[in-house]
C-alpha positions, 0 to 999 in steps of 0.5 A: 253669787256675783260677788264670789265670781269677781273674787275668783276672777280676781285671784286668777289675775293675781295668780296669772300676774304672779306666774308671768313674774316668775317666768320672766324672772327664770327667763332672764336667769336663762339669758344671763347663764347662757350669753357670752356677755352675760355680766353686763346685763345687770343694768344698774345705775352706778354714781359717777360713771366714768365718760368713755364717749371719746373712744368712739370719735373719729376725729382729730386723728393726729396719730397713726391708726393702730388698727390699720395694716401699717401698724405691724409692731415687731416681736421686740415690743412693749405696749402701754394703754392709755384709755382715759379721755384726756388724750395726753400722759400725765408726768407719771405716765410719761415717766413709765414710757421714757424708762421703758424706752431707756431700758430698751433701745432696741426694742419698739415702745408703743403707746396706744391712746384710745382718746383723740390726741390733739396737735398741741398735745404733741407739741407741747408737754410730755409727748413732745419730749417722748417723741425725741426717743426714736424707738417710742411710737404713739398711735390711736386705737379706735376700739371697735375697729380694733377688735374686729376679726377677733373673738371680742368683736361682738362684745366690744361692738355690743357696748360691754365696756360702756356698761362697766362700773370702772369703764377706763380701768375695764377697757384697759384690761380687754385692750392688753389682752386683745393687744397681746393676742394680736401682736404678742410682746410685752404689755405694761401698766402706765404706773411703773418705772422700768429699772432694768432691760427685760431681755433676760426673761423668759419669753412668756411670763407673768408675775404674782402679785400675792400668793392669791393672785397673779397680777396683769400689770406686766405680762408677756405673750411671745408669738411662739405656740405657747404665748399663742396659747395662753393669749387665746386662752386669755381671749376666751376667758374675757368673752365667757366670763367678763364682768362689769361690776368686779374690779379686778375680774377681768385683769389679774382675774383672767391670767390667774384663772388661765394659769390655774387650768394651764399649770399642773398646780393651782398653788400660785406660789409653786407656779413656774416654768417647770409647773406651767409647761414652760410659762414663767411665773415670777415672784413680786420682788421682781415687778411689784416689790412694794405691796399696793397696800403700802404703795404710799411708801413710794412717795414718803422719804426713804430708800428704794426697796429691792433696786437690784432685784426688781425690773419694774417698780410698780406705784399703784397710781389707782391708790396713790395718784392723790399723793404728792411726791416728796423730793427725797421719796423713792419714787422721785429717786427712780424718776430722776434716775430712770426718766430724767428728761420727763423729771426734768420737764415738769421741774417741781410740778412733778412732785404734784399729785397726778389725780385730783381729789 
């Protein structure tokens, strides 16, 4: 009799434990579905997580603060974001900035650093050359303060970016949309060469990378009603759909999702100002003339493709940063023509990889 009672008690305990686990799983699932920060609640340990602790250092502030009231960029502004912890620009990043400055003498070119930039970096190397351009402005972003009084304030202060698999890249994704939301203007990736002024383009635009994705490496949201509408939609999308486990969801995924709702067609190849209520969607030949899977072609001997057509050449540093630059390659030719000061500064070192393997 006693044995039967003991067995029944054990069964009840096991059943109670099982039901408790089921309830906890359901509760966790409910929280994940309800919270705007849901995607970063998957506490998985990824190997070799990038260190972005520098984003929260408030020392060595040699640059003016981008979150201060004094930072008021004009409407004709181009923004670059550097979100690693090196506090400097490598040769290819500096080339991007110089080429943008040369093509847009009447624009303000803003380079925003998420990490502290030391005095030595300003006196030597690429930053010393870029500071000679009167239309280039270097500033520091303190990301938590930068996001204050925006819809992303709680997301950023809550540490969502620290729980990403790609912390540097996802911080860049969030900052590009947040900057265009705050100020309007043009955002460009730091792995580009600007070959033409963007003045002839529409005020609000993006460009297709493929027939299935609108890219986020070059974006223009002006301060007009249309630009504000798209910028606000982008911030809402990030707040509601941010994912730390998906490389492209917070960058190209954002603008692609927005335009599928904003335009009268979900077919990316048919998107244009006519089908997207005035928002222009350019073809890849203007900004991404070489597909990312062929990015190595920029660094091997050869001729420049679509130089008469392209405004910008995106060289896909995420995939090509570890490649050396052949002196007769399209990238070397572009650099000598569009960022000659940086090319001259580095000399033969310009041909070296910028990412160590």
